[in-house]
LUMVOKE-354855 format. One line per 4 residues: their letters; for each residue x, y, z of N, C-alpha, C. Coordinates in steps of 0.02 Angstrom, whole numbers. Example, Ala and Ser with C-alpha at 12.3 -4.5 7.8 and 13.67 -1.06 7.14 Angstrom:
! residues 2
AS = 660 -284 390 615 -225 390 660 -165 390  642 -112 354 684 -53 357 645 2 394
***
This chain:
! residues 434
XXXX = 1289 2090 -1805 1232 2123 -1774 1251 2146 -1704  1231 2209 -1686 1250 2236 -1621 1222 2193 -1565  1265 2179 -1517 1243 2141 -1459 1248 2067 -1466  1260 2042 -1526 1267 1970 -1537 1340 1953 -1550
XXXX = 1368 1909 -1508 1438 1891 -1513 1442 1815 -1517  1463 1788 -1574 1465 1716 -1585 1538 1693 -1590  1556 1646 -1548 1623 1616 -1551 1613 1541 -1558  1629 1515 -1616 1620 1443 -1628 1687 1412 -1647
XXXX = 1703 1357 -1615 1763 1319 -1633 1747 1270 -1690  1683 1260 -1704 1661 1216 -1758 1611 1256 -1801  1636 1303 -1842 1591 1347 -1880 1561 1312 -1941  1523 1259 -1929 1493 1221 -1983 1429 1256 -2006
XXXX = 1405 1241 -2066 1344 1273 -2091 1285 1264 -2044  1275 1203 -2019 1218 1191 -1976 1223 1230 -1910  1283 1235 -1883 1292 1271 -1820 1281 1346 -1831  1307 1373 -1885 1298 1444 -1899 1225 1462 -1912
XXXX = 1187 1413 -1937 1117 1427 -1955 1069 1425 -1895  1093 1408 -1836 1049 1404 -1778 1024 1474 -1759  964 1478 -1729 934 1544 -1714 963 1576 -1652  1026 1597 -1656 1062 1623 -1598 1031 1687 -1569
XXXX = 991 1723 -1607 960 1783 -1581 904 1768 -1531  875 1709 -1536 816 1692 -1495 838 1659 -1429  800 1670 -1376 812 1634 -1313 809 1558 -1326  851 1521 -1292 855 1449 -1303 788 1416 -1292
XXXX = 750 1439 -1243 685 1409 -1228 636 1417 -1285  646 1467 -1329 600 1480 -1384 617 1443 -1447  672 1406 -1449 690 1371 -1510 636 1319 -1527  614 1318 -1589 559 1277 -1612 585 1211 -1640
XXXX = 562 1156 -1613 586 1090 -1635 567 1075 -1707  518 1111 -1735 500 1100 -1805 547 1137 -1852  586 1183 -1825 633 1221 -1866 706 1208 -1849  718 1184 -1789 786 1171 -1764 793 1097 -1749
XXXX = 848 1065 -1768 855 993 -1756 870 976 -1683  821 991 -1640 828 976 -1569 818 902 -1556  853 876 -1505 846 806 -1486 828 802 -1413  781 758 -1397 757 751 -1328 800 700 -1292
XXXX = 844 724 -1249 890 681 -1211 880 695 -1137  870 643 -1096 860 654 -1024 922 687 -993  909 735 -949 962 767 -911 943 767 -838  993 772 -795 980 776 -724 960 846 -704
XXXX = 950 856 -639 932 923 -615 985 974 -635  963 1033 -657 1009 1085 -679 981 1153 -661  1025 1198 -640 1004 1266 -625 986 1305 -688  1009 1280 -744 1000 1317 -807 971 1272 -860
XXXX = 940 1303 -909 909 1266 -964 963 1233 -1007  954 1169 -1021 1000 1131 -1064 959 1098 -1119  979 1109 -1182 946 1076 -1238 1000 1047 -1284  978 1001 -1327 1026 966 -1370 1007 975 -1443
XXXX = 1058 986 -1484 1049 997 -1555 1093 948 -1594  1065 917 -1645 1103 873 -1689 1109 907 -1757  1170 924 -1775 1180 957 -1839 1249 941 -1866  1254 939 -1932 1317 924 -1966 1348 858 -1941
XXXX = 1305 809 -1927 1327 743 -1908 1353 736 -1837  1339 785 -1795 1362 781 -1726 1308 806 -1679  1315 788 -1615 1266 807 -1565 1299 856 -1516  1264 910 -1500 1291 963 -1459 1245 978 -1401
XXXX = 1275 994 -1344 1236 1016 -1286 1240 1091 -1281  1183 1124 -1272 1180 1196 -1267 1151 1215 -1199  1187 1257 -1162 1165 1278 -1095 1160 1353 -1092  1102 1378 -1070 1092 1450 -1065 1114 1474 -996
XXXX = 1155 1527 -995 1185 1552 -934 1189 1628 -937  1198 1661 -879 1218 1732 -880 1286 1738 -914  1298 1794 -946 1357 1800 -988 1422 1792 -949  1427 1822 -890 1490 1817 -851 1504 1744 -833
XXXX = 1453 1709 -810 1463 1639 -790 1480 1596 -850  1446 1609 -906 1459 1570 -967 1531 1579 -991  1555 1642 -990 1623 1656 -1012 1674 1621 -966  1660 1622 -901 1706 1590 -854 1707 1514 -865
XXXX = 1648 1483 -874 1647 1411 -884 1680 1392 -949  1669 1431 -1001 1701 1417 -1066 1777 1419 -1059  1803 1468 -1023 1876 1474 -1014 1903 1415 -974  1866 1395 -922 1889 1339 -882 1889 1275 -923
XXXX = 1836 1263 -962 1833 1203 -1003 1889 1202 -1055  1906 1261 -1083 1963 1264 -1129 2027 1244 -1092  2034 1267 -1030 2093 1249 -991 2096 1175 -975  2039 1145 -960 2037 1072 -946 2055 1033 -1009
XXXX = 2031 1056 -1066 2047 1022 -1129 2122 1026 -1143  2151 1085 -1131 2223 1093 -1143 2264 1047 -1100  2238 1029 -1042 2273 985 -995 2253 912 -1005  2213 898 -1056 2190 829 -1072 2154 797 -1013
XXXX = 2116 836 -976 2079 811 -919 2010 786 -941  1982 738 -905 1917 710 -924 1860 758 -909  1841 797 -958 1786 844 -952 1755 853 -1021  1693 877 -1022 1661 889 -1087 1701 942 -1125
XXXX = 1702 938 -1190 1742 983 -1231 1702 1043 -1255  1727 1104 -1243 1691 1164 -1264 1694 1173 -1339  1637 1191 -1368 1634 1200 -1441 1615 1271 -1461  1591 1311 -1415 1573 1378 -1434 1541 1417 -1377
XXXX = 1537 1482 -1387 1507 1527 -1338 1472 1583 -1376  1409 1594 -1360 1370 1645 -1395 1340 1693 -1344  1358 1756 -1349 1328 1808 -1308 1268 1836 -1347  1209 1831 -1316 1148 1853 -1349 1130 1925 -1329
XXXX = 1094 1960 -1372 1080 2031 -1360 1019 2045 -1317  1005 2001 -1269 947 2012 -1227 958 1981 -1157  938 2017 -1107 933 1993 -1038 997 1959 -1013  1055 1986 -1030 1118 1959 -1004 1122 1883 -1016
XXXX = 1103 1860 -1074 1100 1789 -1088 1158 1767 -1132  1181 1706 -1121 1232 1676 -1163 1216 1602 -1169  1242 1571 -1222 1234 1499 -1232 1303 1468 -1238  1317 1420 -1194 1379 1382 -1196 1367 1318 -1235
XXXX = 1409 1306 -1284 1403 1246 -1327 1459 1197 -1310  1440 1135 -1296 1490 1083 -1284 1473 1022 -1326  1524 983 -1340 1513 921 -1376 1476 872 -1331  1426 839 -1358 1391 788 -1320 1437 729 -1308
XXXX = 1440 705 -1247 1485 650 -1230 1451 584 -1247  1472 555 -1304 1441 494 -1328 1452 436 -1279  1401 393 -1277 1404 331 -1237 1422 345 -1163  1390 395 -1137 1400 411 -1066 1331 415 -1034
XXXX = 1330 411 -968 1266 414 -933 1276 440 -863  1221 463 -834 1222 486 -765 1223 426 -718  1243 439 -657 1249 385 -608 1183 349 -597  1128 386 -604 1063 355 -592 1051 296 -640
XXXX = 1073 304 -702 1060 252 -752 1092 186 -732  1153 189 -707 1186 127 -685 1153 100 -622  1145 142 -571 1122 117 -507 1048 98 -506  1010 124 -554 941 101 -560 936 31 -588
XXXX = 986 11 -627 984 -53 -661 1018 -109 -622  1059 -90 -573 1097 -140 -535 1066 -148 -467  1050 -209 -445 1020 -219 -379 1063 -189 -324  1032 -159 -272 1070 -125 -219 1114 -172 -178
XXXX = 1102 -238 -182 1143 -284 -143 1207 -305 -181  1223 -268 -234 1285 -281 -272 1330 -219 -267  1365 -210 -212 1404 -149 -202 1465 -142 -248  1485 -195 -282 1544 -191 -325 1537 -137 -378
XXXX = 1476 -127 -402 1466 -77 -454 1467 -6 -426  1442 2 -365 1448 68 -333 1521 82 -317  1559 29 -301 1631 38 -289 1665 65 -351  1648 39 -409 1678 63 -471 1661 137 -482
XXXX = 1599 154 -467 1578 224 -475 1615 270 -427  1623 248 -364 1657 290 -315 1732 295 -330  1761 241 -355 1831 243 -377 1840 295 -432  1791 296 -479 1795 344 -535 1791 415 -510
XXXX = 1747 428 -461 1741 496 -434 1806 517 -400  1835 473 -359 1897 489 -325 1953 501 -375  1956 460 -427 2008 467 -477 2002 533 -515  1939 552 -532 1928 615 -567 1952 674 -524
XXXX = 1936 673 -460 1955 729 -417 2031 732 -409  2064 674 -405 2138 673 -402 2167 704 -466  2140 684 -524 2166 712 -587 2158 787 -589  2101 812 -567 2089 884 -567 2137 919 -520
XXXX = 2143 893 -459 2185 926 -409 2259 926 -429  2281 872 -461 2351 869 -484 2366 924 -533  2315 947 -568 2323 999 -619 2300 1068 -595  2292 1075 -529 2274 1140 -501 2202 1161 -511
XXXX = 2158 1113 -525 2088 1130 -538 2047 1120 -474  2015 1174 -452 1967 1171 -397 1898 1167 -428  1864 1110 -421 1801 1098 -455 1746 1144 -426  1740 1145 -361 1693 1190 -329 1624 1162 -318
XXXX = 1599 1122 -363 1532 1093 -357 1535 1020 -377  1582 984 -347 1592 914 -366 1536 871 -337  1502 836 -380 1446 793 -359 1432 742 -413  1394 691 -395 1373 642 -445 1330 675 -499
XXXX = 1290 724 -479 1245 756 -528 1283 795 -580  1343 818 -565 1383 857 -612 1436 814 -647  1424 749 -650 1472 702 -678 1436 655 -726  1469 638 -780 1446 584 -822 1496 527 -818
XXXX = 1472 466 -833 1514 407 -828 1512 369 -894  1570 341 -912 1573 298 -970 1612 235 -950  1598 181 -985 1632 118 -971 1700 118 -1004  1749 91 -969 1818 87 -995 1848 22 -970
XXXX = 1835 -32 -1008 1858 -97 -986 1819 -120 -925  1854 -135 -872 1821 -158 -810 1814 -101 -759  1827 -40 -780 1819 17 -735 1773 68 -767  1757 119 -728 1718 175 -754 1763 236 -760
XXXX = 1750 277 -810 1783 341 -817 1733 396 -800  1751 439 -753 1708 495 -735 1728 557 -774  1679 596 -795 1690 656 -835 1656 716 -802  1693 770 -794 1664 832 -768 1621 863 -823
XXXX = 1559 881 -805 1514 911 -856 1488 979 -835  1506 1003 -777 1483 1069 -754 1541 1104 -720  1566 1157 -751 1624 1193 -724 1606 1265 -707  1543 1277 -690 1521 1346 -676 1559 1376 -617
XXXX = 1575 1335 -567 1608 1360 -507 1682 1341 -504  1708 1315 -559 1777 1289 -559 1828 1345 -569  1888 1333 -542 1944 1380 -550 2007 1340 -563  2053 1369 -602 2117 1337 -616 2172 1379 -586
XXXX = 2213 1347 -543 2267 1381 -508 2333 1347 -527  2390 1380 -514 2455 1346 -523 2459 1281 -483  2433 1282 -423 2427 1221 -382 2377 1235 -327  2353 1181 -295 2305 1186 -241 2339 1173 -174
XXXX = 2318 1208 -123 2344 1195 -56 2311 1133 -27  2340 1106 25 2310 1049 59 2241 1067 85  2233 1129 109 2169 1151 134 2116 1153 80  2134 1177 21 2087 1178 -35 2067 1108 -54
XXXX = 2115 1063 -57 2099 994 -76 2053 962 -25  2067 972 40 2026 941 91 1955 969 90  1950 1034 79 1883 1065 75 1843 1034 18  1875 1023 -38 1840 994 -95 1822 921 -82
XXXX = 1866 885 -49 1850 815 -32 1788 813 13  1785 859 62 1727 861 106 1663 876 67  1667 922 18 1609 937 -23 1588 875 -62  1636 840 -91 1621 781 -131 1587 727 -90
XXXX = 1613 713 -30 1584 662 12 1512 678 29  1499 741 48 1431 761 64 1384 755 4  1407 778 -54 1365 777 -113 1353 706 -139  1404 663 -134 1394 593 -154 1343 560 -109
XXXX = 1348 572 -44 1299 543 3 1229 567 -16  1222 632 -30 1158 658 -49 1131 626 -113  1176 616 -162 1155 586 -225 1132 514 -216  1168 476 -174 1148 406 -163 1082 401 -125
XXXX = 1072 445 -77 1009 445 -39 952 468 -84  964 517 -124 914 541 -173 888 482 -214  935 443 -241 916 387 -283 879 334 -242  902 321 -180 869 271 -138 797 291 -124
XXXX = 785 355 -113 717 378 -101 674 369 -163  700 388 -220 663 381 -283 646 308 -298  691 263 -279 680 192 -291 642 158 -235  619 198 -186 579 173 -131 616 121 -89
XXXX = 680 132 -80 719 88 -37 713 112 35  716 67 84 702 84 154 755 131 183  733 176 227 781 223 259 836 188 298  824 125 317 875 88 355 941 81 317
XXXX = 938 86 251 999 76 212 1036 142 202  1007 198 223 1039 263 211 1107 268 244  1113 242 305 1177 249 340 1232 213 303  1216 155 274 1268 119 236 1287 159 174
XXXX = 1240 195 144 1256 236 85 1300 295 106  1286 324 164 1328 378 189 1399 353 202  1404 293 230 1471 264 243 1508 252 177  1472 228 126 1503 217 60 1528 283 31
XXXX = 1487 335 38 1508 400 14 1572 423 49  1576 410 114 1636 429 151 1698 394 126  1690 336 95 1749 299 70 1782 334 12  1747 382 -20 1778 420 -75 1841 455 -51
XXXX = 1839 482 10 1897 516 38 1956 468 45  1942 407 68 1995 357 76 2024 337 9  1981 328 -40 2004 309 -107 2046 365 -137  2024 426 -128 2062 484 -152 2131 486 -121
XXXX = 2134 480 -55 2197 487 -19 2246 432 -38  2220 371 -48 2264 315 -66 2297 328 -134  2258 352 -182 2286 366 -248 2333 426 -246  2315 477 -209 2357 537 -203 2425 519 -174
XXXX = 2426 477 -123 2489 458 -91 2534 419 -139  2505 376 -180 2546 338 -228 2579 386 -277  2541 435 -300 2566 481 -351 2617 530 -324  2614 543 -259 2658 594 -230 2708 566 -180
XXXX = 2715 500 -180 2764 469 -135 2835 491 -154  2876 502 -103 2947 521 -113 2990 476 -70  2996 412 -89 3035 365 -49 3109 382 -50  3144 361 2 3217 371 6 3251 303 11
XXXX = 3311 299 -17 3350 238 -14 3423 255 -30  3466 209 -16 3537 221 -29 3551 220 -104  3607 250 -123 3624 254 -195 3632 184 -224  3657 137 -184 3666 69 -208 3599 34 -222
XXXX = 3546 60 -191 3480 29 -200 3438 66 -252  3470 103 -296 3432 143 -343 3393 101 -393  3406 36 -394 3366 -9 -437 3293 -8 -415  3279 15 -353 3211 17 -329 3169 70 -366
XXXX = 3203 115 -401 3167 164 -442 3122 128 -492  3147 74 -521 3108 38 -570 3043 12 -540  3045 -11 -477 2985 -36 -445 2933 18 -436  2955 79 -417 2907 134 -409 2877 154 -476
XXXX = 2918 155 -527 2893 172 -594 2843 119 -618  2859 56 -606 2813 2 -626 2746 8 -590  2749 28 -528 2687 37 -489 2643 91 -520  2674 145 -542 2636 198 -575 2610 176 -643
XXXX = 2651 138 -680 2628 113 -745 2569 66 -736  2570 25 -683 2514 -20 -671 2449 18 -661  2454 78 -633 2395 121 -623 2377 159 -687  2419 153 -738 2404 185 -802 2438 251 -813
XXXX = 2480 273 -766 2511 339 -772 2578 334 -809  2586 378 -857 2651 384 -891 2696 427 -846  2761 414 -848 2809 450 -807 2844 501 -851  2841 564 -830 2870 618 -869 2944 631 -851
XXXX = 2960 626 -786 3028 640 -765 3041 605 -698  3102 581 -689 3125 551 -627 3183 591 -600  3178 611 -536 3230 651 -504 3255 614 -443  3321 606 -439 3354 578 -380 3397 633 -350
XXXX = 3383 650 -286 3420 704 -255 3437 685 -183  3488 716 -153 3506 700 -84 3447 711 -37  3439 666 11 3384 673 58 3394 730 107  3457 754 113 3470 811 156 3495 791 225
XXXX = 3513 842 265 3536 832 334 3597 786 337  3641 791 287 3702 751 288 3690 678 274  3628 660 261 3611 590 248 3634 571 178  3665 512 171 3688 489 106 3632 457 65
XXXX = 3573 453 94 3517 423 58 3491 471 5  3460 442 -46 3433 480 -101 3356 482 -96  3328 539 -117 3256 546 -119 3232 543 -191  3180 502 -203 3153 494 -270 3091 538 -279
XXXX = 3091 578 -331 3032 616 -350 3015 599 -422  2953 582 -433 2930 561 -499 2876 610 -523  2888 641 -580 2838 684 -611 2794 640 -655  2730 640 -640 2683 595 -674 2643 633 -726
XXXX = 2638 604 -785 2600 635 -840 2529 605 -841  2498 606 -899 2429 584 -905 2422 509 -893  2361 488 -876 2348 417 -866 2332 385 -933  2384 370 -970 2374 342 -1038 2432 295 -1057
XXXX = 2464 266 -1007 2523 226 -1021 2507 166 -1065  2457 126 -1046 2440 67 -1085 2405 85 -1150  2364 138 -1149 2330 160 -1210 2380 181 -1263  2433 215 -1242 2484 236 -1289 2521 176 -1318
XXXX = 2537 127 -1275 2572 68 -1299 2529 29 -1349  2465 21 -1333 2421 -16 -1378 2414 20 -1445  2408 86 -1443 2401 125 -1505 2463 117 -1548  2522 117 -1518 2584 109 -1556 2589 40 -1588
XXXX = 2562 -10 -1554 2568 -79 -1580 2513 -96 -1630  2454 -67 -1623 2398 -89 -1663 2361 -33 -1700  2371 29 -1679 2333 84 -1707 2266 95 -1673  2247 52 -1626 2184 60 -1591 2188 119 -1543
XXXX = 2135 159 -1541 2131 216 -1496 2075 203 -1446  2093 180 -1386 2043 161 -1336 2061 193 -1270  2017 185 -1221 2030 210 -1154 2083 170 -1119  2110 198 -1065 2163 164 -1028 2138 98 -998
XXXX = 2077 96 -974 2051 35 -945 2044 -20 -996  2018 -4 -1055 2014 -54 -1108 2083 -76 -1130  2129 -29 -1134 2197 -46 -1158 2230 -97 -1113  2221 -92 -1048 2250 -141 -1001 2227 -212 -1019
XXXX = 2162 -219 -1031 2134 -285 -1047 2157 -308 -1115  2155 -265 -1165 2172 -285 -1233 2246 -301 -1240  2289 -264 -1204 2361 -281 -1205 2373 -350 -1175  2337 -366 -1122 2345 -433 -1094 2326 -487 -1143
XXXX = 2272 -476 -1181 2250 -524 -1231 2301 -528 -1288  2328 -470 -1307 2379 -469 -1360 2442 -508 -1339  2464 -497 -1277 2524 -532 -1253 2513 -608 -1250  2453 -628 -1229 2438 -700 -1228 2439 -729 -1298
XXXX = 2412 -692 -1346 2413 -714 -1416 2484 -718 -1442  2525 -668 -1425 2595 -668 -1447 2632 -729 -1419  2618 -746 -1356 2651 -804 -1325 2630 -868 -1361  2565 -875 -1375 2542 -935 -1410 2572 -939 -1480
XXXX = 2578 -882 -1513 2606 -879 -1580 2679 -901 -1580  2716 -879 -1530 2787 -898 -1525 2794 -972 -1509  2750 -998 -1467 2752 -1069 -1452 2738 -1111 -1514  2690 -1087 -1554 2671 -1125 -1613 2724 -1123 -1667
XXXX = 2757 -1066 -1676 2806 -1059 -1729 2877 -1077 -1707  2887 -1075 -1640 2954 -1089 -1615 3003 -1033 -1626  2978 -974 -1645 3022 -917 -1657 2995 -855 -1621  3039 -807 -1610 3018 -745 -1579 2976 -703 -1627
XXXX = 2922 -675 -1602 2878 -633 -1644 2883 -561 -1619  2908 -515 -1660 2913 -445 -1640 2846 -417 -1617  2848 -369 -1571 2787 -340 -1543 2741 -312 -1596  2768 -275 -1644 2725 -244 -1694 2694 -296 -1740
XXXX = 2731 -348 -1756 2703 -402 -1798 2647 -436 -1761  2659 -452 -1697 2607 -483 -1657 2546 -438 -1650  2559 -373 -1642 2504 -326 -1634 2458 -324 -1695  2487 -322 -1755 2446 -318 -1815 2411 -385 -1829
XXXX = 2444 -441 -1815 2412 -506 -1825 2355 -515 -1775  2366 -495 -1712 2313 -500 -1661 2253 -457 -1681  2266 -397 -1707 2212 -352 -1727 2169 -385 -1781  2201 -414 -1832 2165 -443 -1889 2133 -510 -1872
XXXX = 2169 -552 -1836 2147 -621 -1826 2105 -630 -1762  2114 -586 -1713 2080 -597 -1649 2032 -540 -1632  2058 -479 -1628 2017 -425 -1602 1959 -407 -1647  1972 -394 -1711 1919 -371 -1755 1862 -422 -1761
XXXX = 1875 -486 -1776 1819 -533 -1778 1787 -544 -1710  1829 -546 -1657 1802 -558 -1590 1758 -501 -1566  1779 -440 -1580 1740 -382 -1558 1674 -378 -1595  1673 -397 -1659 1611 -397 -1697 1562 -448 -1669
XXXX = 1586 -508 -1652 1542 -559 -1624 1515 -537 -1555  1559 -508 -1514 1538 -487 -1447 1487 -430 -1452  1499 -384 -1497 1453 -327 -1505 1384 -352 -1529  1385 -400 -1574 1322 -428 -1598 1285 -464 -1542
XXXX = 1322 -500 -1499 1291 -536 -1444 1257 -488 -1396  1284 -428 -1389 1255 -378 -1345 1201 -336 -1379  1183 -356 -1440 1131 -319 -1475 1153 -251 -1498  1219 -242 -1509 1244 -178 -1532 1251 -125 -1478
XXXX = 1243 -144 -1415 1250 -96 -1360 1324 -79 -1350  1338 -15 -1337 1406 6 -1323 1448 6 -1386  1513 -7 -1377 1559 -9 -1433 1587 -80 -1442  1610 -97 -1502 1639 -163 -1512 1699 -175 -1466
XXXX = 1740 -124 -1455 1798 -133 -1411 1779 -150 -1340  1729 -114 -1313 1706 -128 -1245 1673 -196 -1242  1636 -214 -1295 1603 -279 -1296 1655 -335 -1294  1711 -326 -1329 1763 -378 -1328 1794 -383 -1258
XXXX = 1804 -326 -1225 1829 -328 -1156 1780 -366 -1111  1715 -355 -1121 1665 -391 -1082 1669 -466 -1096  1678 -484 -1160 1683 -554 -1179 1742 -588 -1143  1800 -554 -1142 1858 -583 -1110 1846 -592 -1035
XXXX = 1815 -542 -1003 1802 -547 -932 1754 -604 -916  1699 -608 -954 1649 -659 -941 1678 -729 -954  1716 -737 -1006 1747 -802 -1020 1793 -822 -962  1831 -775 -936 1877 -791 -881 1838 -809 -818
XXXX = 1786 -771 -802 1748 -784 -741 1711 -851 -745  1681 -865 -803 1646 -929 -811 1694 -987 -809  1754 -976 -836 1805 -1030 -835 1828 -1042 -763  1835 -988 -724 1853 -996 -653 1801 -1037 -617
XXXX = 1737 -1024 -630 1684 -1061 -598 1683 -1134 -618  1698 -1146 -682 1695 -1215 -708 1760 -1254 -695  1814 -1219 -679 1877 -1253 -669 1911 -1271 -733  1888 -1245 -789 1918 -1258 -854 1895 -1204 -903
XXXX = 1930 -1198 -958 1912 -1148 -1008 1845 -1167 -1040  1796 -1122 -1034 1729 -1137 -1061 1723 -1119 -1135  1772 -1083 -1161 1771 -1066 -1232 1731 -1003 -1246  1742 -977 -1306 1712 -913 -1326 1637 -918 -1336
XXXX = 1613 -975 -1364 1541 -980 -1379 1498 -975 -1317  1520 -1007 -1264 1480 -1005 -1202 1480 -934 -1173  1537 -900 -1178 1541 -831 -1153 1497 -785 -1195  1496 -796 -1262 1452 -756 -1305 1379 -768 -1288
XXXX = 1362 -830 -1274 1292 -846 -1256 1273 -812 -1191  1319 -811 -1143 1305 -777 -1079 1294 -703 -1090  1334 -672 -1133 1324 -601 -1149 1256 -589 -1181  1239 -632 -1228 1176 -623 -1265 1116 -630 -1219
XXXX = 1120 -672 -1167 1064 -683 -1121 1068 -638 -1060  1120 -595 -1056 1133 -554 -996 1141 -598 -935  1167 -659 -946 1176 -706 -891 1249 -706 -869  1275 -646 -856 1345 -639 -836 1349 -638 -760
XXXX = 1406 -655 -731 1413 -652 -659 1393 -583 -633  1353 -580 -578 1323 -517 -556 1372 -462 -538  1432 -480 -513 1481 -429 -493 1527 -410 -550  1519 -441 -608 1565 -428 -664 1553 -358 -691
XXXX = 1606 -329 -719 1599 -264 -751 1552 -268 -811  1548 -327 -843 1503 -336 -900 1430 -324 -882  1414 -332 -818 1346 -320 -796 1326 -247 -807  1375 -203 -810 1360 -132 -819 1337 -116 -889
XXXX = 1340 -163 -935 1314 -152 -1002 1239 -137 -999  1206 -158 -944 1136 -143 -935 1123 -67 -934  1173 -29 -915 1164 43 -910 1152 74 -978  1171 40 -1031 1161 68 -1098 1091 54 -1125
XXXX = 1052 13 -1088 983 3 -1108 939 57 -1077  879 65 -1104 834 116 -1077 813 98 -1007  801 149 -966 782 138 -896 713 165 -883  684 143 -828 618 167 -809 622 239 -784
XXXX = 566 272 -784 564 341 -761 575 344 -685  617 390 -664 628 399 -592 564 427 -561  549 403 -500 493 430 -463 510 501 -441  464 548 -451 477 617 -434 484 625 -359
XXXX = 527 672 -339 533 689 -268 475 735 -249  429 708 -210 372 747 -188 391 788 -127  351 839 -110 365 877 -48 368 833 13  325 780 14 326 735 72 393 699 78
XXXX = 420 675 20 484 641 21 540 688 41  539 749 14 589 798 33 586 815 107  525 819 134 517 834 205 547 777 247  537 715 223 566 657 258 641 662 261
XXXX = 671 682 204 744 689 201 768 744 247  735 802 243 758 861 280 757 849 355  713 804 379 707 794 451 733 727 473  772 694 430 796 628 447 859 628 488
XXXX = 893 684 488 958 685 522 1014 663 478  998 645 416 1050 623 368 1068 681 322  1116 667 279 1139 718 231 1081 742 188  1077 808 179 1024 836 137 1042 825 64
XX = 992 826 23 1003 820 -49 1039 881 -76  1082 872 -125 1115 930 -155 1067 972 -195
***
């Protein structure tokens, strides 16, 4: 049909049957499988459709902007960066309208969901969130991506072991370059700090928290820049040492592996100026070092954060197995026995204790953390049953990552920002809301 251009990466019957000729706002819930899912503030209409066994996010945009965002998201996917995955683009034959289709990011939530459920006097959880934001921006910048509108509102978060994974969900203003200059990176860091401060204050106002705490929130937002810089320096360090000390290369590689980064290439070259010292340059690949190792040993496909925890449990099981048998147990044998004898039954029990919240793999990571923390408090191993009971009662240590499982439960409605509240913010002397 003239004027209608449909590009679908998932041309399923249900997707093709959607009323693409009609404005998104006019889609009828009695005829289209729309789903009501809370979304944060957005400049454009966003609706959700469940069809062919999957959930999709649809955003209505001007055609030029939609085409640009679709191309950027395709580029992010090709680089295996943490962003929503593009599934289609439809140019409609009316009013310069287009609909961008992306896969719904399962088991993810906006920052408000976590911070509404966690008391404000527990900064450890905000630290995890700020670490995730800094890490996301580092990943983007390493791949030449200028986000342009980096903020908490344009990010979704998912649990990954004891850390959070941040996902870019809005690429309307994003650009992909061969590389970014220091000036571009610093400009984006400044944008992120300001927007994070605004997001935290926004939430504090909605939760009726006193203005006296705003300055501390602004200071926390400023720490994103420090977190970013610390990680950037580790990834781009170029230490020098003598040729006889080249064994130190292993230490630098191990440091990167500990952070989850796989190493693509190691280069040793003369430091220059007649100096006999060598300069080390390490090309770093995706942050999937432990996830890849766990997948090779067990077949499990999990996030890097979960993989760190599960590999530790696997190695402990392998050690106990070797002590019991008195013989060496190959890694792959230990991996498959651990999967069958430990992980699968343990993850099912942990998931049941949490009432089916989240995933079994994340639930098992929570179980391991809670058992370790309770054992530290008791001065002895408290055993799995006590840890399961703590999970079931939500009686976990308040600073534990397991406490974030609360984010998967339903939350109360946010108080609306009234003109009076906005006026208070605008004249407070603090960062304005984004």
